[in-house]
KOLDREN-199095 format. One record per residue (C-alpha): residue number from 1; residue in one letter; x, y, z. Coordinates in nm, 3 decimals, decimal comma. Each point is the difference from the previous one (the first is absolute). Example, Ala and Ser with C-alpha at 12.3 -4.5 7.8 and 13.67 -1.06 7.14 Angstrom:
<pts>
PT   num   residuo         X         Y         Z
PT     1         A     1,230    -0,450     0,780
PT     2         S     0,137     0,344    -0,066
</pts>
This chain:
<pts>
PT   num   residuo         X         Y         Z
PT     1         X    10,460     5,078     8,907
PT     2         X     0,308     0,189    -0,132
PT     3         X     0,075     0,049    -0,371
PT     4         X     0,340     0,040    -0,163
PT     5         X     0,002     0,374     0,068
PT     6         X    -0,054    -0,064     0,373
PT     7         X    -0,339     0,165    -0,012
PT     8         X    -0,276    -0,141     0,218
PT     9         X    -0,306    -0,123    -0,185
PT    10         X    -0,327    -0,093     0,165
PT    11         X    -0,120    -0,357     0,007
PT    12         X    -0,350    -0,130    -0,061
PT    13         X    -0,207    -0,312     0,050
PT    14         X     0,046    -0,308    -0,214
PT    15         X    -0,316    -0,053    -0,212
PT    16         X    -0,093    -0,317     0,192
PT    17         X     0,050     0,173     0,335
PT    18         X    -0,216     0,288    -0,122
PT    19         X    -0,285    -0,229    -0,108
PT    20         X     0,010    -0,185     0,335
PT    21         X    -0,003     0,327     0,196
PT    22         X    -0,287     0,134    -0,210
PT    23         X    -0,191    -0,326     0,048
PT    24         X     0,050     0,005     0,377
PT    25         X    -0,114     0,364     0,016
PT    26         X    -0,313    -0,072    -0,203
PT    27         X    -0,109    -0,301     0,204
PT    28         X     0,066     0,179     0,327
PT    29         X    -0,281     0,240    -0,096
PT    30         X    -0,232    -0,303    -0,013
PT    31         X     0,097    -0,118     0,346
PT    32         X     0,257    -0,263    -0,102
PT    33         X     0,310    -0,048     0,211
PT    34         X     0,337    -0,134    -0,119
PT    35         X     0,114    -0,346     0,112
PT    36         X     0,336    -0,167    -0,045
PT    37         X     0,115    -0,361    -0,002
PT    38         X     0,321    -0,201    -0,045
PT    39         X     0,154    -0,061    -0,342
PT    40         X     0,120    -0,340     0,125
PT    41         X    -0,332    -0,172     0,044
PT    42         X    -0,142    -0,332     0,118
PT    43         X    -0,189    -0,235    -0,230
PT    44         X    -0,312     0,024     0,217
PT    45         X    -0,040     0,375    -0,046
PT    46         X     0,111     0,012    -0,364
PT    47         X    -0,206    -0,297    -0,123
PT    48         X    -0,201    -0,209     0,248
PT    49         X    -0,198     0,278     0,171
PT    50         X    -0,073     0,155    -0,340
PT    51         X    -0,186    -0,309    -0,120
PT    52         X     0,273    -0,094    -0,249
PT    53         X    -0,007    -0,381    -0,043
PT    54         X     0,307    -0,213     0,083
PT    55         X     0,038    -0,102    -0,366
PT    56         X    -0,037     0,355    -0,141
PT    57         X     0,271     0,084    -0,258
PT    58         X     0,086     0,321     0,189
PT    59         X     0,167    -0,214     0,267
PT    60         X     0,243    -0,158    -0,248
PT    61         X     0,372     0,069     0,012
PT    62         X    -0,014     0,171    -0,339
PT    63         X    -0,247     0,259     0,133
PT    64         X     0,103     0,051     0,364
PT    65         X     0,332     0,070     0,171
PT    66         X     0,002    -0,265     0,275
PT    67         X     0,259     0,048     0,272
PT    68         X     0,232    -0,263     0,149
PT    69         X    -0,048    -0,221     0,185
PT    70         X    -0,309    -0,092    -0,202
PT    71         X    -0,152    -0,185     0,294
PT    72         X    -0,068     0,329     0,179
PT    73         X    -0,243     0,104    -0,277
PT    74         X     0,130     0,356    -0,024
PT    75         X     0,013     0,208    -0,317
PT    76         X     0,030     0,349    -0,140
PT    77         X    -0,360     0,121    -0,012
PT    78         X    -0,155    -0,012    -0,346
PT    79         X    -0,260     0,269     0,077
PT    80         X    -0,094     0,233     0,286
PT    81         X    -0,322    -0,193     0,067
PT    82         X     0,159    -0,177     0,301
PT    83         X    -0,005     0,337     0,175
PT    84         X    -0,381    -0,003    -0,001
PT    85         X     0,002    -0,341     0,170
PT    86         X     0,247     0,113     0,264
PT    87         X    -0,201     0,318     0,058
PT    88         X    -0,333    -0,184     0,033
PT    89         X     0,158    -0,248     0,242
PT    90         X     0,077     0,290     0,235
PT    91         X    -0,276     0,250    -0,080
PT    92         X    -0,365    -0,094    -0,016
PT    93         X    -0,236     0,173    -0,245
PT    94         X    -0,109     0,247    -0,106
PT    95         X     0,336     0,073    -0,164
PT    96         X     0,130     0,211    -0,287
PT    97         X     0,366    -0,050    -0,079
PT    98         X     0,249     0,023    -0,286
PT    99         X     0,328    -0,187    -0,011
PT   100         X     0,273     0,137    -0,228
PT   101         X     0,322    -0,194    -0,039
PT   102         X     0,248    -0,187    -0,212
PT   103         X    -0,081    -0,348    -0,131
PT   104         X     0,196    -0,268    -0,184
PT   105         X    -0,078    -0,240    -0,284
PT   106         X     0,238    -0,260    -0,141
PT   107         X    -0,048     0,085    -0,365
PT   108         X     0,200     0,117    -0,300
PT   109         X     0,029     0,375    -0,037
PT   110         X    -0,116     0,184    -0,308
PT   111         X    -0,158     0,334    -0,087
PT   112         X    -0,308    -0,069     0,213
PT   113         X     0,128    -0,245     0,264
PT   114         X     0,255     0,031     0,281
PT   115         X     0,108    -0,248     0,266
PT   116         X    -0,073     0,267     0,259
PT   117         X    -0,257     0,276    -0,012
PT   118         X    -0,243     0,187     0,225
PT   119         X    -0,361    -0,063     0,090
PT   120         X    -0,264     0,182     0,199
PT   121         X    -0,262    -0,230     0,150
PT   122         X    -0,325     0,158     0,118
PT   123         X    -0,249    -0,163     0,234
PT   124         X    -0,335     0,107     0,142
PT   125         X    -0,204    -0,226     0,229
PT   126         X    -0,334     0,115     0,140
PT   127         X    -0,369    -0,091     0,005
PT   128         X    -0,168    -0,046    -0,340
PT   129         X     0,298     0,092    -0,221
PT   130         X    -0,079    -0,049    -0,370
PT   131         X     0,154     0,033    -0,346
PT   132         X    -0,168     0,341    -0,020
PT   133         X     0,220     0,122     0,287
PT   134         X     0,307    -0,143    -0,173
PT   135         X    -0,084     0,165    -0,332
PT   136         X    -0,067     0,335     0,164
PT   137         X     0,335     0,003     0,179
PT   138         X     0,194    -0,112    -0,307
PT   139         X    -0,172     0,252    -0,226
PT   140         X     0,085     0,283     0,241
PT   141         X     0,363    -0,118     0,018
PT   142         X     0,041    -0,030    -0,378
PT   143         X    -0,140     0,348    -0,055
PT   144         X     0,241     0,132     0,262
PT   145         X     0,296    -0,166    -0,174
PT   146         X    -0,092     0,033    -0,368
PT   147         X    -0,245     0,290    -0,012
PT   148         X    -0,371     0,067     0,044
PT   149         X    -0,082    -0,108    -0,355
PT   150         X     0,074    -0,371     0,052
PT   151         X    -0,246    -0,275     0,082
PT   152         X     0,053    -0,362     0,099
PT   153         X    -0,149    -0,335    -0,087
PT   154         X     0,002    -0,331     0,187
PT   155         X     0,053    -0,328    -0,184
PT   156         X    -0,053    -0,344     0,161
PT   157         X     0,324    -0,174     0,097
PT   158         X     0,130    -0,255     0,249
PT   159         X     0,225     0,046     0,301
PT   160         X     0,005    -0,257     0,279
PT   161         X    -0,041     0,252     0,280
PT   162         X    -0,306     0,187    -0,134
PT   163         X    -0,346    -0,105    -0,118
PT   164         X    -0,116     0,141    -0,231
PT   165         X     0,326     0,120    -0,154
PT   166         X     0,036     0,271    -0,261
PT   167         X     0,258     0,160    -0,225
PT   168         X    -0,023     0,378     0,000
PT   169         X     0,057     0,209    -0,312
PT   170         X     0,021     0,378    -0,023
PT   171         X    -0,110     0,186    -0,312
PT   172         X     0,301     0,125    -0,193
PT   173         X     0,076     0,354     0,118
PT   174         X     0,224     0,064    -0,302
PT   175         X    -0,256    -0,059    -0,275
PT   176         X    -0,323     0,028     0,206
PT   177         X    -0,094    -0,354    -0,098
PT   178         X     0,033     0,045    -0,377
PT   179         X     0,294    -0,238    -0,028
PT   180         X     0,374     0,072    -0,011
PT   181         X     0,338    -0,163     0,049
PT   182         X    -0,018     0,034     0,380
PT   183         X    -0,323    -0,202     0,026
PT   184         X     0,086    -0,223    -0,297
PT   185         X    -0,297     0,137    -0,195
PT   186         X    -0,252    -0,134     0,256
PT   187         X    -0,083     0,322     0,184
PT   188         X     0,067    -0,172     0,335
PT   189         X     0,309    -0,065     0,217
PT   190         X     0,014    -0,288     0,250
PT   191         X     0,131     0,128     0,333
PT   192         X    -0,076    -0,242     0,286
PT   193         X    -0,181    -0,302     0,141
PT   194         X    -0,264     0,016     0,271
PT   195         X    -0,305    -0,164     0,153
PT   196         X    -0,196    -0,076     0,314
PT   197         X     0,204    -0,173     0,271
PT   198         X    -0,053    -0,375    -0,018
PT   199         X    -0,185    -0,142     0,305
PT   200         X     0,286    -0,248     0,053
PT   201         X     0,243     0,289     0,045
PT   202         X    -0,223     0,154     0,265
PT   203         X    -0,032    -0,337     0,174
PT   204         X     0,380    -0,039     0,001
PT   205         X     0,011     0,329     0,191
PT   206         X    -0,269    -0,116     0,247
PT   207         X    -0,260     0,238    -0,147
PT   208         X    -0,358    -0,114    -0,061
PT   209         X    -0,080     0,048    -0,373
PT   210         X    -0,372    -0,009     0,080
PT   211         X     0,042     0,322     0,198
PT   212         X     0,284     0,174    -0,183
PT   213         X     0,085     0,052    -0,367
PT   214         X     0,282     0,180    -0,170
PT   215         X     0,168     0,102    -0,322
PT   216         X     0,366    -0,015    -0,091
PT   217         X     0,209     0,106    -0,295
PT   218         X     0,366     0,012    -0,090
PT   219         X     0,150     0,267    -0,221
PT   220         X     0,355     0,029    -0,129
PT   221         X     0,153     0,349     0,040
PT   222         X     0,260    -0,096    -0,260
PT   223         X    -0,273    -0,060    -0,259
PT   224         X    -0,189     0,315     0,102
PT   225         X     0,321     0,200    -0,048
PT   226         X     0,065    -0,162    -0,340
PT   227         X    -0,351     0,082    -0,121
PT   228         X    -0,008     0,354     0,135
PT   229         X     0,345     0,101    -0,123
PT   230         X     0,018    -0,206    -0,321
PT   231         X     0,288    -0,223     0,114
PT   232         X     0,031    -0,300    -0,231
PT   233         X     0,244    -0,215     0,200
PT   234         X    -0,039    -0,079     0,371
PT   235         X     0,372    -0,068     0,029
PT   236         X     0,068     0,372    -0,045
PT   237         X    -0,165     0,061     0,338
PT   238         X     0,267    -0,212     0,169
PT   239         X     0,300     0,092    -0,215
PT   240         X     0,135     0,272     0,229
PT   241         X     0,069     0,207    -0,311
PT   242         X    -0,023     0,367     0,101
PT   243         X    -0,059     0,102    -0,361
PT   244         X    -0,329    -0,186     0,021
PT   245         X    -0,097     0,104     0,354
PT   246         X     0,062     0,370    -0,065
PT   247         X    -0,285     0,002    -0,252
PT   248         X    -0,256    -0,016     0,282
</pts>
């Protein structure tokens, strides 16, 4: 980059790129490899193989960018979970993989929502995988990202492709759980959804759920960056405004 005085200035990573790189580096130490998949996806991988029912609202036009001609059942992927299906179709367990990438949702933009954003899907399939394994990995990751003082909690939730499903909160690293504006006086910050891989997902990948189990979770690097750096509007991350980017 060259400024008005024709002096060279060094560049640096965008905050989202930095979070993704840091996430990949962390999970590589746990034996996870990085997998990629297409942004233009097929309905089978984005919905059917993930145990999402045909009448689920996520399939509606107001939530998903369907591509013409509609009869081909192609869309812009709404999450990076299809990558886990594609990977399991080609690679039999045990597997440990993360899938970072851009995803698309047909929704109105505001301070906390964008029509495009990034996700990192994580998947582990092995013998006798439990929620305890999931919690241990997530706790280690959150301490790596937010500091050794944080802890996590799991709350029951529902996602079609996991059973049981959980929402994961991290204790507020700004106020140490006492309550502040960042955590909305609760002491906790919601960061991601997770759970044990649903048996129907394993079956769709020709894997016997009686022999193999797994956990999966999806985190949003955009949200992690907003929490860590105190960014109050997700649209700033995609504005291209150098005055904003130079702060990081």
